[in-house]
PyMOL Python script that loads the backbone (N, CA, C, O; Angstrom):
from pymol import cmd

cmd.read_pdbstr("""\
ATOM      1  N   MET A   1     107.396 117.372 103.728  1.00  0.00           N
ATOM      2  CA  MET A   1     108.290 117.801 104.779  1.00  0.00           C
ATOM      3  C   MET A   1     109.260 116.675 105.129  1.00  0.00           C
ATOM      4  O   MET A   1     108.966 115.495 104.939  1.00  0.00           O
ATOM      5  N   LYS A   2     110.365 117.051 105.619  1.00  0.00           N
ATOM      6  CA  LYS A   2     111.337 116.120 106.190  1.00  0.00           C
ATOM      7  C   LYS A   2     111.097 116.070 107.699  1.00  0.00           C
ATOM      8  O   LYS A   2     110.470 116.970 108.257  1.00  0.00           O
ATOM      9  N   TRP A   3     111.594 115.019 108.360  1.00  0.00           N
ATOM     10  CA  TRP A   3     111.393 114.867 109.789  1.00  0.00           C
ATOM     11  C   TRP A   3     111.972 116.047 110.566  1.00  0.00           C
ATOM     12  O   TRP A   3     111.362 116.499 111.535  1.00  0.00           O
ATOM     13  N   ALA A   4     113.120 116.547 110.165  1.00  0.00           N
ATOM     14  CA  ALA A   4     113.731 117.690 110.859  1.00  0.00           C
ATOM     15  C   ALA A   4     112.813 118.911 110.823  1.00  0.00           C
ATOM     16  O   ALA A   4     112.746 119.658 111.799  1.00  0.00           O
ATOM     17  N   GLU A   5     112.113 119.123 109.720  1.00  0.00           N
ATOM     18  CA  GLU A   5     111.169 120.237 109.605  1.00  0.00           C
ATOM     19  C   GLU A   5     109.957 120.034 110.515  1.00  0.00           C
ATOM     20  O   GLU A   5     109.476 120.976 111.146  1.00  0.00           O
ATOM     21  N   VAL A   6     109.473 118.799 110.572  1.00  0.00           N
ATOM     22  CA  VAL A   6     108.337 118.481 111.446  1.00  0.00           C
ATOM     23  C   VAL A   6     108.721 118.761 112.893  1.00  0.00           C
ATOM     24  O   VAL A   6     107.956 119.375 113.636  1.00  0.00           O
ATOM     25  N   ARG A   7     109.907 118.310 113.291  1.00  0.00           N
ATOM     26  CA  ARG A   7     110.375 118.514 114.667  1.00  0.00           C
ATOM     27  C   ARG A   7     110.480 119.994 115.011  1.00  0.00           C
ATOM     28  O   ARG A   7     110.155 120.411 116.122  1.00  0.00           O
ATOM     29  N   LYS A   8     110.933 120.771 114.055  1.00  0.00           N
ATOM     30  CA  LYS A   8     111.090 122.209 114.287  1.00  0.00           C
ATOM     31  C   LYS A   8     109.728 122.903 114.401  1.00  0.00           C
ATOM     32  O   LYS A   8     109.542 123.777 115.248  1.00  0.00           O
ATOM     33  N   GLN A   9     108.796 122.516 113.559  1.00  0.00           N
ATOM     34  CA  GLN A   9     107.476 123.146 113.529  1.00  0.00           C
ATOM     35  C   GLN A   9     106.567 122.689 114.681  1.00  0.00           C
ATOM     36  O   GLN A   9     105.704 123.443 115.131  1.00  0.00           O
ATOM     37  N   TYR A  10     106.768 121.442 115.156  1.00  0.00           N
ATOM     38  CA  TYR A  10     105.933 120.870 116.214  1.00  0.00           C
ATOM     39  C   TYR A  10     106.812 120.354 117.362  1.00  0.00           C
ATOM     40  O   TYR A  10     106.857 119.146 117.596  1.00  0.00           O
ATOM     41  N   PRO A  11     107.509 121.238 118.079  1.00  0.00           N
ATOM     42  CA  PRO A  11     108.427 120.771 119.125  1.00  0.00           C
ATOM     43  C   PRO A  11     107.696 120.097 120.285  1.00  0.00           C
ATOM     44  O   PRO A  11     106.681 120.590 120.776  1.00  0.00           O
ATOM     45  N   GLU A  12     108.243 118.954 120.707  1.00  0.00           N
ATOM     46  CA  GLU A  12     107.744 118.195 121.861  1.00  0.00           C
ATOM     47  C   GLU A  12     106.244 117.916 121.770  1.00  0.00           C
ATOM     48  O   GLU A  12     105.506 118.084 122.741  1.00  0.00           O
ATOM     49  N   ARG A  13     105.814 117.490 120.595  1.00  0.00           N
ATOM     50  CA  ARG A  13     104.414 117.141 120.362  1.00  0.00           C
ATOM     51  C   ARG A  13     104.332 115.727 119.807  1.00  0.00           C
ATOM     52  O   ARG A  13     105.322 115.174 119.327  1.00  0.00           O
ATOM     53  N   ILE A  14     103.153 115.160 119.878  1.00  0.00           N
ATOM     54  CA  ILE A  14     102.879 113.879 119.235  1.00  0.00           C
ATOM     55  C   ILE A  14     102.165 114.211 117.937  1.00  0.00           C
ATOM     56  O   ILE A  14     101.180 114.949 117.932  1.00  0.00           O
ATOM     57  N   VAL A  15     102.664 113.663 116.838  1.00  0.00           N
ATOM     58  CA  VAL A  15     102.091 113.975 115.535  1.00  0.00           C
ATOM     59  C   VAL A  15     101.646 112.713 114.811  1.00  0.00           C
ATOM     60  O   VAL A  15     102.275 111.658 114.904  1.00  0.00           O
ATOM     61  N   LEU A  16     100.555 112.854 114.096  1.00  0.00           N
ATOM     62  CA  LEU A  16     100.089 111.823 113.181  1.00  0.00           C
ATOM     63  C   LEU A  16     100.553 112.265 111.811  1.00  0.00           C
ATOM     64  O   LEU A  16     100.158 113.323 111.321  1.00  0.00           O
ATOM     65  N   ILE A  17     101.391 111.454 111.197  1.00  0.00           N
ATOM     66  CA  ILE A  17     101.933 111.835 109.895  1.00  0.00           C
ATOM     67  C   ILE A  17     101.487 110.831 108.832  1.00  0.00           C
ATOM     68  O   ILE A  17     101.168 109.677 109.117  1.00  0.00           O
ATOM     69  N   GLU A  18     101.480 111.324 107.606  1.00  0.00           N
ATOM     70  CA  GLU A  18     101.242 110.458 106.459  1.00  0.00           C
ATOM     71  C   GLU A  18     102.524 110.412 105.651  1.00  0.00           C
ATOM     72  O   GLU A  18     103.094 111.450 105.317  1.00  0.00           O
ATOM     73  N   ALA A  19     102.976 109.209 105.337  1.00  0.00           N
ATOM     74  CA  ALA A  19     104.171 109.050 104.511  1.00  0.00           C
ATOM     75  C   ALA A  19     103.802 109.376 103.069  1.00  0.00           C
ATOM     76  O   ALA A  19     102.875 108.789 102.511  1.00  0.00           O
ATOM     77  N   ILE A  20     104.518 110.299 102.480  1.00  0.00           N
ATOM     78  CA  ILE A  20     104.294 110.681 101.086  1.00  0.00           C
ATOM     79  C   ILE A  20     105.285 109.940 100.188  1.00  0.00           C
ATOM     80  O   ILE A  20     104.928 109.444  99.119  1.00  0.00           O
ATOM     81  N   LYS A  21     106.538 109.875 100.645  1.00  0.00           N
ATOM     82  CA  LYS A  21     107.584 109.158  99.911  1.00  0.00           C
ATOM     83  C   LYS A  21     108.339 108.287 100.916  1.00  0.00           C
ATOM     84  O   LYS A  21     108.945 108.793 101.861  1.00  0.00           O
ATOM     85  N   ALA A  22     108.293 106.971 100.698  1.00  0.00           N
ATOM     86  CA  ALA A  22     108.938 106.048 101.638  1.00  0.00           C
ATOM     87  C   ALA A  22     109.419 104.811 100.890  1.00  0.00           C
ATOM     88  O   ALA A  22     108.947 104.501  99.797  1.00  0.00           O
ATOM     89  N   PHE A  23     110.366 104.117 101.503  1.00  0.00           N
ATOM     90  CA  PHE A  23     110.845 102.867 100.923  1.00  0.00           C
ATOM     91  C   PHE A  23     111.231 101.909 102.043  1.00  0.00           C
ATOM     92  O   PHE A  23     111.448 102.318 103.184  1.00  0.00           O
ATOM     93  N   SER A  24     111.314 100.634 101.700  1.00  0.00           N
ATOM     94  CA  SER A  24     111.687  99.592 102.665  1.00  0.00           C
ATOM     95  C   SER A  24     112.989  98.940 102.248  1.00  0.00           C
ATOM     96  O   SER A  24     113.244  98.707 101.066  1.00  0.00           O
ATOM     97  N   LYS A  25     113.811  98.652 103.252  1.00  0.00           N
ATOM     98  CA  LYS A  25     115.055  97.930 103.026  1.00  0.00           C
ATOM     99  C   LYS A  25     115.370  97.171 104.309  1.00  0.00           C
ATOM    100  O   LYS A  25     115.418  97.752 105.394  1.00  0.00           O
ATOM    101  N   ASN A  26     115.583  95.872 104.170  1.00  0.00           N
ATOM    102  CA  ASN A  26     115.915  95.021 105.322  1.00  0.00           C
ATOM    103  C   ASN A  26     114.897  95.169 106.459  1.00  0.00           C
ATOM    104  O   ASN A  26     115.260  95.257 107.632  1.00  0.00           O
ATOM    105  N   ARG A  27     113.624  95.193 106.082  1.00  0.00           N
ATOM    106  CA  ARG A  27     112.501  95.286 107.022  1.00  0.00           C
ATOM    107  C   ARG A  27     112.455  96.580 107.813  1.00  0.00           C
ATOM    108  O   ARG A  27     111.821  96.635 108.867  1.00  0.00           O
ATOM    109  N   VAL A  28     113.117  97.626 107.324  1.00  0.00           N
ATOM    110  CA  VAL A  28     113.055  98.945 107.940  1.00  0.00           C
ATOM    111  C   VAL A  28     112.411  99.890 106.940  1.00  0.00           C
ATOM    112  O   VAL A  28     112.862 100.001 105.800  1.00  0.00           O
ATOM    113  N   ARG A  29     111.358 100.568 107.369  1.00  0.00           N
ATOM    114  CA  ARG A  29     110.647 101.520 106.522  1.00  0.00           C
ATOM    115  C   ARG A  29     111.255 102.890 106.759  1.00  0.00           C
ATOM    116  O   ARG A  29     111.272 103.377 107.890  1.00  0.00           O
ATOM    117  N   THR A  30     111.753 103.514 105.700  1.00  0.00           N
ATOM    118  CA  THR A  30     112.337 104.846 105.777  1.00  0.00           C
ATOM    119  C   THR A  30     111.374 105.829 105.131  1.00  0.00           C
ATOM    120  O   THR A  30     110.994 105.674 103.971  1.00  0.00           O
ATOM    121  N   ILE A  31     110.986 106.841 105.893  1.00  0.00           N
ATOM    122  CA  ILE A  31     110.051 107.851 105.394  1.00  0.00           C
ATOM    123  C   ILE A  31     110.862 109.080 105.016  1.00  0.00           C
ATOM    124  O   ILE A  31     111.424 109.760 105.874  1.00  0.00           O
ATOM    125  N   GLU A  32     110.912 109.352 103.724  1.00  0.00           N
ATOM    126  CA  GLU A  32     111.687 110.488 103.235  1.00  0.00           C
ATOM    127  C   GLU A  32     110.874 111.786 103.237  1.00  0.00           C
ATOM    128  O   GLU A  32     111.376 112.837 103.636  1.00  0.00           O
ATOM    129  N   GLU A  33     109.637 111.708 102.797  1.00  0.00           N
ATOM    130  CA  GLU A  33     108.754 112.876 102.754  1.00  0.00           C
ATOM    131  C   GLU A  33     107.466 112.546 103.482  1.00  0.00           C
ATOM    132  O   GLU A  33     106.929 111.447 103.346  1.00  0.00           O
ATOM    133  N   MET A  34     106.974 113.500 104.256  1.00  0.00           N
ATOM    134  CA  MET A  34     105.770 113.272 105.039  1.00  0.00           C
ATOM    135  C   MET A  34     104.973 114.559 105.168  1.00  0.00           C
ATOM    136  O   MET A  34     105.467 115.652 104.892  1.00  0.00           O
ATOM    137  N   THR A  35     103.745 114.402 105.588  1.00  0.00           N
ATOM    138  CA  THR A  35     102.914 115.554 105.911  1.00  0.00           C
ATOM    139  C   THR A  35     102.271 115.303 107.267  1.00  0.00           C
ATOM    140  O   THR A  35     101.937 114.165 107.600  1.00  0.00           O
ATOM    141  N   VAL A  36     102.098 116.351 108.040  1.00  0.00           N
ATOM    142  CA  VAL A  36     101.474 116.231 109.351  1.00  0.00           C
ATOM    143  C   VAL A  36      99.961 116.313 109.166  1.00  0.00           C
ATOM    144  O   VAL A  36      99.437 117.286 108.624  1.00  0.00           O
ATOM    145  N   VAL A  37      99.277 115.277 109.623  1.00  0.00           N
ATOM    146  CA  VAL A  37      97.822 115.221 109.523  1.00  0.00           C
ATOM    147  C   VAL A  37      97.201 115.917 110.733  1.00  0.00           C
ATOM    148  O   VAL A  37      96.281 116.722 110.590  1.00  0.00           O
ATOM    149  N   GLU A  38      97.708 115.602 111.919  1.00  0.00           N
ATOM    150  CA  GLU A  38      97.226 116.190 113.172  1.00  0.00           C
ATOM    151  C   GLU A  38      98.362 116.228 114.180  1.00  0.00           C
ATOM    152  O   GLU A  38      99.354 115.510 114.045  1.00  0.00           O
ATOM    153  N   GLU A  39      98.207 117.070 115.190  1.00  0.00           N
ATOM    154  CA  GLU A  39      99.128 117.079 116.327  1.00  0.00           C
ATOM    155  C   GLU A  39      98.317 116.879 117.599  1.00  0.00           C
ATOM    156  O   GLU A  39      97.155 117.278 117.677  1.00  0.00           O
ATOM    157  N   TYR A  40      98.941 116.259 118.593  1.00  0.00           N
ATOM    158  CA  TYR A  40      98.227 115.898 119.816  1.00  0.00           C
ATOM    159  C   TYR A  40      99.086 116.189 121.040  1.00  0.00           C
ATOM    160  O   TYR A  40     100.312 116.269 120.962  1.00  0.00           O
ATOM    161  N   ALA A  41      98.406 116.343 122.169  1.00  0.00           N
ATOM    162  CA  ALA A  41      99.100 116.573 123.434  1.00  0.00           C
ATOM    163  C   ALA A  41      99.492 115.258 124.109  1.00  0.00           C
ATOM    164  O   ALA A  41     100.490 115.201 124.827  1.00  0.00           O
ATOM    165  N   ASP A  42      98.701 114.196 123.876  1.00  0.00           N
ATOM    166  CA  ASP A  42      99.040 112.922 124.507  1.00  0.00           C
ATOM    167  C   ASP A  42      98.785 111.757 123.561  1.00  0.00           C
ATOM    168  O   ASP A  42      98.098 111.884 122.548  1.00  0.00           O
ATOM    169  N   SER A  43      99.363 110.619 123.927  1.00  0.00           N
ATOM    170  CA  SER A  43      99.322 109.453 123.047  1.00  0.00           C
ATOM    171  C   SER A  43      97.927 108.845 122.918  1.00  0.00           C
ATOM    172  O   SER A  43      97.590 108.288 121.873  1.00  0.00           O
ATOM    173  N   LYS A  44      97.122 108.944 123.961  1.00  0.00           N
ATOM    174  CA  LYS A  44      95.764 108.402 123.901  1.00  0.00           C
ATOM    175  C   LYS A  44      94.950 109.126 122.815  1.00  0.00           C
ATOM    176  O   LYS A  44      94.268 108.489 122.013  1.00  0.00           O
ATOM    177  N   GLU A  45      95.031 110.444 122.801  1.00  0.00           N
ATOM    178  CA  GLU A  45      94.358 111.233 121.757  1.00  0.00           C
ATOM    179  C   GLU A  45      94.877 110.858 120.376  1.00  0.00           C
ATOM    180  O   GLU A  45      94.110 110.749 119.419  1.00  0.00           O
ATOM    181  N   ALA A  46      96.181 110.664 120.287  1.00  0.00           N
ATOM    182  CA  ALA A  46      96.792 110.339 118.995  1.00  0.00           C
ATOM    183  C   ALA A  46      96.273 109.007 118.456  1.00  0.00           C
ATOM    184  O   ALA A  46      95.990 108.891 117.263  1.00  0.00           O
ATOM    185  N   TRP A  47      96.145 108.004 119.321  1.00  0.00           N
ATOM    186  CA  TRP A  47      95.634 106.703 118.880  1.00  0.00           C
ATOM    187  C   TRP A  47      94.176 106.780 118.459  1.00  0.00           C
ATOM    188  O   TRP A  47      93.765 106.112 117.511  1.00  0.00           O
ATOM    189  N   ILE A  48      93.395 107.590 119.158  1.00  0.00           N
ATOM    190  CA  ILE A  48      92.004 107.792 118.757  1.00  0.00           C
ATOM    191  C   ILE A  48      91.961 108.436 117.372  1.00  0.00           C
ATOM    192  O   ILE A  48      91.194 108.014 116.506  1.00  0.00           O
ATOM    193  N   GLY A  49      92.788 109.458 117.173  1.00  0.00           N
ATOM    194  CA  GLY A  49      92.863 110.120 115.868  1.00  0.00           C
ATOM    195  C   GLY A  49      93.320 109.176 114.775  1.00  0.00           C
ATOM    196  O   GLY A  49      92.775 109.179 113.671  1.00  0.00           O
ATOM    197  N   TYR A  50      94.330 108.364 115.088  1.00  0.00           N
ATOM    198  CA  TYR A  50      94.830 107.393 114.113  1.00  0.00           C
ATOM    199  C   TYR A  50      93.716 106.449 113.674  1.00  0.00           C
ATOM    200  O   TYR A  50      93.543 106.204 112.480  1.00  0.00           O
ATOM    201  N   LYS A  51      92.963 105.919 114.630  1.00  0.00           N
ATOM    202  CA  LYS A  51      91.888 104.977 114.309  1.00  0.00           C
ATOM    203  C   LYS A  51      90.828 105.615 113.418  1.00  0.00           C
ATOM    204  O   LYS A  51      90.334 104.983 112.484  1.00  0.00           O
ATOM    205  N   ILE A  52      90.483 106.853 113.703  1.00  0.00           N
ATOM    206  CA  ILE A  52      89.483 107.561 112.885  1.00  0.00           C
ATOM    207  C   ILE A  52      89.982 107.733 111.458  1.00  0.00           C
ATOM    208  O   ILE A  52      89.273 107.406 110.507  1.00  0.00           O
ATOM    209  N   TYR A  53      91.203 108.247 111.303  1.00  0.00           N
ATOM    210  CA  TYR A  53      91.761 108.450 109.963  1.00  0.00           C
ATOM    211  C   TYR A  53      91.953 107.132 109.221  1.00  0.00           C
ATOM    212  O   TYR A  53      91.658 107.034 108.030  1.00  0.00           O
ATOM    213  N   HIS A  54      92.448 106.121 109.928  1.00  0.00           N
ATOM    214  CA  HIS A  54      92.704 104.833 109.280  1.00  0.00           C
ATOM    215  C   HIS A  54      91.399 104.174 108.806  1.00  0.00           C
ATOM    216  O   HIS A  54      91.357 103.543 107.750  1.00  0.00           O
ATOM    217  N   LYS A  55      90.361 104.330 109.589  1.00  0.00           N
ATOM    218  CA  LYS A  55      89.068 103.768 109.191  1.00  0.00           C
ATOM    219  C   LYS A  55      88.527 104.468 107.944  1.00  0.00           C
ATOM    220  O   LYS A  55      87.968 103.819 107.060  1.00  0.00           O
ATOM    221  N   GLN A  56      88.692 105.795 107.873  1.00  0.00           N
ATOM    222  CA  GLN A  56      88.214 106.566 106.722  1.00  0.00           C
ATOM    223  C   GLN A  56      89.093 106.369 105.488  1.00  0.00           C
ATOM    224  O   GLN A  56      88.591 106.321 104.365  1.00  0.00           O
ATOM    225  N   TYR A  57      90.396 106.256 105.697  1.00  0.00           N
ATOM    226  CA  TYR A  57      91.362 106.196 104.595  1.00  0.00           C
ATOM    227  C   TYR A  57      92.342 105.044 104.807  1.00  0.00           C
ATOM    228  O   TYR A  57      93.515 105.290 105.089  1.00  0.00           O
ATOM    229  N   PRO A  58      91.895 103.798 104.678  1.00  0.00           N
ATOM    230  CA  PRO A  58      92.777 102.657 104.958  1.00  0.00           C
ATOM    231  C   PRO A  58      93.972 102.545 104.006  1.00  0.00           C
ATOM    232  O   PRO A  58      94.946 101.861 104.323  1.00  0.00           O
ATOM    233  N   GLU A  59      93.912 103.197 102.862  1.00  0.00           N
ATOM    234  CA  GLU A  59      95.009 103.125 101.898  1.00  0.00           C
ATOM    235  C   GLU A  59      96.159 104.079 102.227  1.00  0.00           C
ATOM    236  O   GLU A  59      97.239 103.970 101.646  1.00  0.00           O
ATOM    237  N   ARG A  60      95.936 105.008 103.148  1.00  0.00           N
ATOM    238  CA  ARG A  60      96.975 105.972 103.509  1.00  0.00           C
ATOM    239  C   ARG A  60      97.960 105.341 104.497  1.00  0.00           C
ATOM    240  O   ARG A  60      97.574 104.548 105.356  1.00  0.00           O
ATOM    241  N   GLU A  61      99.221 105.703 104.360  1.00  0.00           N
ATOM    242  CA  GLU A  61     100.289 105.173 105.220  1.00  0.00           C
ATOM    243  C   GLU A  61     100.496 106.156 106.380  1.00  0.00           C
ATOM    244  O   GLU A  61     101.182 107.168 106.235  1.00  0.00           O
ATOM    245  N   LEU A  62      99.894 105.842 107.526  1.00  0.00           N
ATOM    246  CA  LEU A  62      99.878 106.742 108.671  1.00  0.00           C
ATOM    247  C   LEU A  62     100.737 106.205 109.812  1.00  0.00           C
ATOM    248  O   LEU A  62     100.816 104.996 110.029  1.00  0.00           O
ATOM    249  N   TYR A  63     101.381 107.121 110.536  1.00  0.00           N
ATOM    250  CA  TYR A  63     102.214 106.769 111.678  1.00  0.00           C
ATOM    251  C   TYR A  63     102.066 107.816 112.766  1.00  0.00           C
ATOM    252  O   TYR A  63     101.728 108.969 112.495  1.00  0.00           O
ATOM    253  N   ILE A  64     102.322 107.406 113.996  1.00  0.00           N
ATOM    254  CA  ILE A  64     102.345 108.322 115.140  1.00  0.00           C
ATOM    255  C   ILE A  64     103.776 108.378 115.669  1.00  0.00           C
ATOM    256  O   ILE A  64     104.401 107.348 115.921  1.00  0.00           O
ATOM    257  N   PHE A  65     104.281 109.600 115.832  1.00  0.00           N
ATOM    258  CA  PHE A  65     105.628 109.797 116.374  1.00  0.00           C
ATOM    259  C   PHE A  65     105.628 110.958 117.354  1.00  0.00           C
ATOM    260  O   PHE A  65     104.783 111.850 117.278  1.00  0.00           O
ATOM    261  N   HIS A  66     106.579 110.937 118.268  1.00  0.00           N
ATOM    262  CA  HIS A  66     106.824 112.077 119.153  1.00  0.00           C
ATOM    263  C   HIS A  66     108.003 112.851 118.578  1.00  0.00           C
ATOM    264  O   HIS A  66     109.032 112.272 118.230  1.00  0.00           O
ATOM    265  N   THR A  67     107.841 114.157 118.483  1.00  0.00           N
ATOM    266  CA  THR A  67     108.881 114.969 117.843  1.00  0.00           C
ATOM    267  C   THR A  67     110.129 115.133 118.709  1.00  0.00           C
ATOM    268  O   THR A  67     111.106 115.741 118.271  1.00  0.00           O
ATOM    269  N   GLY A  68     110.110 114.609 119.908  1.00  0.00           N
ATOM    270  CA  GLY A  68     111.316 114.606 120.731  1.00  0.00           C
ATOM    271  C   GLY A  68     112.359 113.626 120.215  1.00  0.00           C
ATOM    272  O   GLY A  68     113.533 113.706 120.577  1.00  0.00           O
ATOM    273  N   LYS A  69     111.921 112.698 119.366  1.00  0.00           N
ATOM    274  CA  LYS A  69     112.857 111.719 118.793  1.00  0.00           C
ATOM    275  C   LYS A  69     113.629 112.373 117.645  1.00  0.00           C
ATOM    276  O   LYS A  69     113.044 112.959 116.734  1.00  0.00           O
ATOM    277  N   GLU A  70     114.950 112.256 117.713  1.00  0.00           N
ATOM    278  CA  GLU A  70     115.782 112.864 116.678  1.00  0.00           C
ATOM    279  C   GLU A  70     115.605 112.170 115.324  1.00  0.00           C
ATOM    280  O   GLU A  70     115.580 112.819 114.279  1.00  0.00           O
ATOM    281  N   ASN A  71     115.485 110.858 115.363  1.00  0.00           N
ATOM    282  CA  ASN A  71     115.298 110.076 114.143  1.00  0.00           C
ATOM    283  C   ASN A  71     114.084 109.168 114.313  1.00  0.00           C
ATOM    284  O   ASN A  71     113.758 108.738 115.419  1.00  0.00           O
ATOM    285  N   ILE A  72     113.435 108.893 113.210  1.00  0.00           N
ATOM    286  CA  ILE A  72     112.301 107.976 113.256  1.00  0.00           C
ATOM    287  C   ILE A  72     112.644 106.718 112.480  1.00  0.00           C
ATOM    288  O   ILE A  72     113.340 106.755 111.466  1.00  0.00           O
ATOM    289  N   GLU A  73     112.137 105.607 112.984  1.00  0.00           N
ATOM    290  CA  GLU A  73     112.407 104.330 112.349  1.00  0.00           C
ATOM    291  C   GLU A  73     111.181 103.442 112.530  1.00  0.00           C
ATOM    292  O   GLU A  73     110.620 103.345 113.621  1.00  0.00           O
ATOM    293  N   VAL A  74     110.783 102.807 111.453  1.00  0.00           N
ATOM    294  CA  VAL A  74     109.644 101.898 111.488  1.00  0.00           C
ATOM    295  C   VAL A  74     110.164 100.515 111.107  1.00  0.00           C
ATOM    296  O   VAL A  74     110.679 100.311 110.008  1.00  0.00           O
ATOM    297  N   ILE A  75     110.020  99.577 112.029  1.00  0.00           N
ATOM    298  CA  ILE A  75     110.415  98.198 111.767  1.00  0.00           C
ATOM    299  C   ILE A  75     109.186  97.465 111.239  1.00  0.00           C
ATOM    300  O   ILE A  75     108.148  97.435 111.900  1.00  0.00           O
ATOM    301  N   GLU A  76     109.298  96.885 110.073  1.00  0.00           N
ATOM    302  CA  GLU A  76     108.178  96.171 109.470  1.00  0.00           C
ATOM    303  C   GLU A  76     108.034  94.793 110.100  1.00  0.00           C
ATOM    304  O   GLU A  76     109.007  94.052 110.242  1.00  0.00           O
ATOM    305  N   GLN A  77     106.826  94.471 110.466  1.00  0.00           N
ATOM    306  CA  GLN A  77     106.514  93.151 110.988  1.00  0.00           C
ATOM    307  C   GLN A  77     105.378  92.597 110.154  1.00  0.00           C
ATOM    308  O   GLN A  77     104.376  93.275 109.922  1.00  0.00           O
ATOM    309  N   TYR A  78     105.533  91.392 109.716  1.00  0.00           N
ATOM    310  CA  TYR A  78     104.533  90.789 108.869  1.00  0.00           C
ATOM    311  C   TYR A  78     103.508  90.048 109.715  1.00  0.00           C
ATOM    312  O   TYR A  78     103.859  89.332 110.653  1.00  0.00           O
ATOM    313  N   PHE A  79     102.257  90.225 109.376  1.00  0.00           N
ATOM    314  CA  PHE A  79     101.158  89.604 110.111  1.00  0.00           C
ATOM    315  C   PHE A  79     100.961  88.169 109.619  1.00  0.00           C
ATOM    316  O   PHE A  79     100.784  87.922 108.426  1.00  0.00           O
ATOM    317  N   THR A  80     100.996  87.249 110.551  1.00  0.00           N
ATOM    318  CA  THR A  80     100.704  85.863 110.241  1.00  0.00           C
ATOM    319  C   THR A  80      99.563  85.431 111.148  1.00  0.00           C
ATOM    320  O   THR A  80      99.764  84.761 112.160  1.00  0.00           O
ATOM    321  N   GLY A  81      98.369  85.829 110.759  1.00  0.00           N
ATOM    322  CA  GLY A  81      97.192  85.594 111.580  1.00  0.00           C
ATOM    323  C   GLY A  81      96.519  84.282 111.269  1.00  0.00           C
ATOM    324  O   GLY A  81      96.937  83.532 110.386  1.00  0.00           O
ATOM    325  N   VAL A  82      95.493  84.029 111.999  1.00  0.00           N
ATOM    326  CA  VAL A  82      94.695  82.828 111.836  1.00  0.00           C
ATOM    327  C   VAL A  82      93.402  83.216 111.141  1.00  0.00           C
ATOM    328  O   VAL A  82      92.768  84.210 111.496  1.00  0.00           O
ATOM    329  N   CYS A  83      93.025  82.441 110.167  1.00  0.00           N
ATOM    330  CA  CYS A  83      91.802  82.695 109.423  1.00  0.00           C
ATOM    331  C   CYS A  83      90.788  81.618 109.765  1.00  0.00           C
ATOM    332  O   CYS A  83      91.028  80.435 109.520  1.00  0.00           O
ATOM    333  N   ASN A  84      89.670  82.015 110.323  1.00  0.00           N
ATOM    334  CA  ASN A  84      88.588  81.071 110.616  1.00  0.00           C
ATOM    335  C   ASN A  84      87.591  81.089 109.474  1.00  0.00           C
ATOM    336  O   ASN A  84      86.958  82.112 109.213  1.00  0.00           O
ATOM    337  N   ARG A  85      87.453  80.012 108.823  1.00  0.00           N
ATOM    338  CA  ARG A  85      86.461  79.911 107.752  1.00  0.00           C
ATOM    339  C   ARG A  85      85.417  78.899 108.163  1.00  0.00           C
ATOM    340  O   ARG A  85      85.725  77.795 108.611  1.00  0.00           O
ATOM    341  N   ILE A  86      84.212  79.295 108.003  1.00  0.00           N
ATOM    342  CA  ILE A  86      83.107  78.411 108.391  1.00  0.00           C
ATOM    343  C   ILE A  86      82.511  77.780 107.154  1.00  0.00           C
ATOM    344  O   ILE A  86      81.565  76.999 107.255  1.00  0.00           O
TER     345      ILE A  86
END
""", "prot")
cmd.dss("prot")
cmd.show_as("cartoon", "prot")
cmd.util.cbc("prot")
cmd.orient("prot")
């Protein structure tokens, strides 16, 4: 599905989507094709759902969006964490 189709099918909802076809350019992730995994009434439920799916399928590219947004944009941020080795 395209984002416009998702918005039409799930108006004013929070959706958990999986990116099927996406690319990155200048640290912006563009999702061309997606599928809706779940829909939610509020963001708290959506984050709980995201955590469950991500734990089961860490290789899947999952995002949460509100369909009220005309366009979606994901800004890539690179993790520079601290590693404690004993």
